C-alpha positions in Angstrom: 106.3 122.2 51.0 105.5 119.6 53.6 102.6 117.3 52.9 99.8 117.9 55.5 99.3 114.9 57.8 95.6 115.6 58.3 92.7 116.7 56.2 90.8 119.9 57.3 88.2 117.8 59.2 91.0 116.0 61.1 92.4 119.4 62.3 88.9 120.3 63.5 88.8 117.1 65.5 92.1 118.0 67.1 90.7 121.5 67.9 87.7 119.8 69.6 90.0 117.6 71.6 92.3 120.4 72.8 89.2 122.5 73.7 87.9 119.5 75.7 91.2 119.1 77.5 91.3 122.8 78.4 87.8 122.7 79.8 88.6 119.6 81.9 91.9 120.9 83.3 91.7 124.7 83.1 95.3 124.5 81.5 95.9 126.9 78.6 96.9 124.6 75.7 97.6 124.9 72.0 98.6 122.3 69.4 101.3 122.5 66.8 101.2 120.0 63.9 104.4 119.1 62.0 102.8 120.3 58.8 103.0 123.8 60.2 99.5 124.2 61.5 98.9 125.7 65.0 95.6 125.3 66.8 94.5 127.4 69.7 91.1 128.5 71.0 89.4 126.5 68.3 91.1 128.5 65.6 93.3 126.8 63.0 96.3 128.9 61.9 98.4 127.9 58.9 101.4 129.9 59.9 103.1 129.0 63.1 105.5 131.9 63.2 102.8 134.6 63.3 100.2 132.6 65.3 102.7 131.8 68.1 102.7 135.5 69.1 99.2 135.1 70.4 100.3 132.5 73.0 101.3 134.2 76.2 102.3 131.1 78.2 104.6 131.7 81.3 105.9 128.2 81.6 105.8 126.0 78.5 105.6 122.2 78.5 105.6 120.2 75.3 103.9 116.8 74.9 104.9 115.0 71.7 101.9 113.3 70.0 102.1 110.3 67.7 99.5 108.9 65.3 100.0 105.2 64.4 103.4 105.5 66.1 104.6 108.4 63.9 105.2 111.8 65.5 102.7 114.3 64.1 102.9 117.3 66.5 103.1 118.8 70.0 100.6 119.8 72.6 101.8 123.1 74.1 100.7 123.6 77.7 101.1 126.4 80.1 102.1 124.4 83.3 102.9 127.4 85.5 100.8 126.0 88.4 101.3 122.3 87.6 103.6 120.2 89.8 106.0 117.7 88.2 104.1 114.9 89.8 101.0 115.8 87.8 102.5 116.0 84.4 102.0 112.4 83.7 98.3 112.7 84.5 98.2 115.7 82.2 99.7 113.5 79.5 97.0 110.8 80.1 94.1 113.3 79.7 95.6 114.7 76.5 95.8 111.1 75.1 92.2 110.4 76.2 90.7 113.4 74.6 92.7 113.1 71.4 91.9 109.4 71.1 88.2 110.1 71.5 88.2 113.0 69.0 90.2 111.4 66.2 89.0 108.5 63.9 88.8 105.2 65.7 91.1 103.5 63.2 94.0 105.8 64.3 96.2 104.8 67.2 97.0 108.0 69.2 99.6 108.2 71.9 100.9 111.2 73.8 104.5 110.8 75.0 106.1 112.1 78.2 106.7 115.8 78.4 110.0 117.2 77.3 112.4 118.6 79.9 112.7 122.5 79.9 116.0 122.6 78.1 114.8 120.3 75.3 111.6 122.4 75.0 113.6 125.6 74.6 115.9 124.0 71.9 113.0 122.4 70.1 110.9 125.6 70.1 113.8 127.5 68.5 114.2 124.8 65.9 110.5 124.7 65.0 110.4 128.4 64.7 113.3 128.3 62.2 111.7 125.4 60.3 108.4 127.2 60.1 110.0 130.4 58.9 111.8 128.4 56.1 108.9 126.4 54.9 105.8 128.6 55.4 104.9 132.0 54.0 104.3 134.8 56.4 100.7 135.3 55.4 98.4 134.5 58.2 95.0 132.9 57.6 92.5 132.2 60.3 89.8 129.6 59.7 87.3 129.6 62.6 86.2 126.2 63.5 82.5 125.4 64.1 81.6 125.3 67.8 82.8 122.1 69.3 80.4 119.4 70.5 80.9 118.4 74.1 84.0 116.2 74.4 83.3 112.8 75.8 83.9 112.4 79.5 87.2 110.8 80.6 87.2 107.2 81.8 85.9 106.3 85.2 89.5 106.0 86.2 89.2 109.6 87.4 86.5 108.7 89.9 88.4 105.6 90.9 91.4 107.8 91.7 89.1 110.2 93.6 87.7 107.3 95.6 91.2 106.1 96.4 92.3 109.6 97.5 89.3 109.8 99.9 90.2 106.4 101.4 93.8 107.3 101.9 93.0 110.6 103.6 90.1 109.8 105.9 92.2 111.0 108.8 92.2 114.5 107.4 89.7 117.2 106.4 88.9 116.5 102.7 87.7 119.2 100.3 86.5 119.0 96.8 89.3 121.3 95.7 91.9 119.0 97.1 90.4 116.0 95.3 90.2 117.9 92.1 93.8 118.9 92.3 94.8 115.3 92.7 93.1 114.2 89.5 94.1 117.4 87.6 90.5 118.6 87.0 88.4 121.6 87.8 86.3 121.3 91.0 83.1 122.0 89.1 83.7 119.3 86.5 84.8 116.7 89.1 81.7 117.4 91.2 79.4 116.8 88.3 81.2 113.7 87.1 81.3 112.3 90.7 77.5 112.8 91.1 76.8 111.3 87.7 78.9 108.2 88.5 78.2 107.5 92.2 74.8 109.3 92.5 75.9 111.1 95.6 77.4 114.5 96.3 81.2 114.5 96.9 80.7 115.9 100.4 78.1 113.3 101.4 80.3 110.6 100.0 83.3 111.7 102.2 81.0 111.8 105.2 79.7 108.3 104.6 83.3 107.0 104.3 84.3 108.8 107.5 81.3 107.6 109.5 81.9 104.0 108.3 85.5 104.3 109.5 84.3 105.7 112.8 81.9 102.7 113.2 84.8 100.3 112.7 87.0 102.2 115.3 84.1 102.2 117.8 83.8 98.5 117.4 87.4 97.4 117.3 89.3 100.0 119.5 89.0 101.5 122.9 89.6 105.1 121.7 87.0 107.5 123.1 84.6 109.4 120.9 86.7 112.6 121.0 89.8 110.8 119.8 88.0 109.0 117.0 86.5 112.3 115.8 90.0 113.8 115.8 91.4 110.8 114.0 88.9 111.4 111.2 89.7 115.1 110.7 86.7 116.5 112.6 87.7 119.7 114.3 84.7 119.5 116.7 83.5 116.4 118.5 80.0 117.9 118.6 79.8 118.1 114.9 81.1 114.5 114.5 78.4 113.3 116.9 75.6 115.1 115.1 76.8 113.8 111.7 77.1 110.3 113.1 73.6 110.3 114.6 72.1 111.8 111.4 73.4 109.0 109.3 73.1 106.0 111.8 70.2 107.2 113.9 72.2 106.6 117.1 75.0 108.4 118.9 78.6 107.0 118.7 78.3 105.8 122.4 75.1 104.0 121.8 76.5 102.4 118.6 79.5 101.1 120.6 77.3 99.5 123.2 75.1 97.9 120.5 78.1 96.5 118.7 80.1 95.4 121.7 80.3 91.8 120.3 81.9 92.8 117.0 85.2 90.9 116.2 86.0 92.0 112.7 85.0 94.6 110.1 85.6 94.7 106.4 84.8 98.0 104.5 84.0 97.8 100.8 83.8 101.1 98.9 81.5 100.9 96.0 83.7 100.8 92.9 83.3 103.5 90.2 83.3 100.9 87.4 80.8 98.4 88.7 78.1 97.1 86.4 74.8 99.0 86.7 73.1 95.7 87.6 75.7 94.6 90.2 74.5 94.1 93.7 76.0 94.6 97.1 76.7 90.8 97.1 78.5 91.1 93.7 80.8 94.0 94.6 81.6 92.3 98.0 82.7 89.1 96.2 84.8 91.1 93.8 86.4 93.1 96.6 87.4 89.9 98.4 88.8 88.4 95.2 90.8 91.5 94.4 92.2 91.6 98.0 92.8 87.9 98.2 90.5 87.5 101.2 89.1 84.0 101.6 85.3 83.8 101.8 82.5 81.3 101.4 79.0 81.8 100.2 75.8 80.0 101.3 72.1 80.3 100.8 69.8 81.9 103.3 66.0 81.6 102.6 66.9 81.1 98.9 69.3 84.1 98.7 73.1 83.8 98.3 74.9 85.2 101.3 78.4 85.5 102.7 78.7 82.6 105.1 82.4 83.0 106.0 85.1 85.6 105.6 88.7 84.6 106.5 88.5 82.3 109.5 85.2 83.6 110.8 82.0 81.8 109.7 78.4 82.0 110.6 77.5 80.0 113.7 73.7 79.8 114.2 72.6 80.9 117.6 76.1 82.1 118.3 77.7 84.6 115.9 77.8 85.6 112.3 78.2 88.2 109.5 75.8 91.2 109.0 76.3 94.0 106.6 75.7 97.7 106.5 75.0 99.9 103.5 76.0 103.5 103.9 76.4 102.9 107.7 72.9 101.4 108.2 71.8 97.7 108.3 69.1 97.1 105.6 66.3 94.5 105.9 66.9 93.3 102.4 69.4 90.5 101.3 72.7 91.8 99.9 71.9 90.0 96.6 68.8 92.2 96.2 70.4 95.6 96.8 71.9 97.3 93.7 75.4 98.6 94.4 74.5 101.6 92.2 72.5 103.0 95.1 75.3 102.9 97.8 78.6 104.5 98.6 80.2 102.1 101.1 79.4 98.6 102.4 80.6 97.0 105.6 80.6 93.4 106.7 80.7 93.0 110.5 81.2 89.8 112.4 79.4 89.9 115.7 78.2 87.5 118.4 75.0 89.2 119.4 72.7 88.7 116.4 71.7 85.0 116.6 
């Protein structure tokens, strides 16, 4: 008889991890341990051969799982509606949930999925092995209801932010974003609001209006063209949304900002410190993108005095900043980044 790799409580931890993964991704999943145990729907089966009849997966994908660099089992996923491009992201989520559920001393890794031909051969082999080593008696041991599985890392929100930034020229839906990060729409919506303190739809609108402001300042495109460039099907809707957020129409904004020479857009990062300010995330953004900048003091507050080759020139031109498309009266070092979605730095010649 094979020696079980886990104690009973360890198997319960795996059941919790698999249940958390299923809730996050809506992908039917089971787990087969090399000691012959199969876990599905928070039930632990000691006979793989009989329990496997309960799994009605249409397209099976196996992810080998290792503990302290030793193979200990396979996650069995129904990836009927999962594209090949998303399998690696699936692997990442499995690794996260299992790492969070198992003892911290263990090093858990989930390897790349097996190709279909290898999966078929391995499934047949495991069935033969289980038939040889384990009796046909089936015992079911219900597992206690799982506690909520810890949320995945903020990398999910970072990926969502990046997806929005890369598709500002298209209509963007929550379902599209959720598909990109391999989560259910409802879960991503909750997680997004918890992290950025703004609804997904409002966040997309802030990003689009910020982009529209930049195009109004730096291009000659008319309002209708800018609206179309940003995925708005109707110019009238774009104009209403723009005015609701900025308090002025696109045409008025263009006139007011006729002296703008440069615009930098800084999306609020998902992983910023809760105490970070707009000034802090701006500096980090410029460092990350290798953009030269210089700071100075204004009335005792640190401020961005130069970005690239453009610097503040008293009574001539200088840098102002917007938070969620509106210029605040407060210094950037006094506004918490936690309260904003997008920051813009604008160099203009009509403020001094």
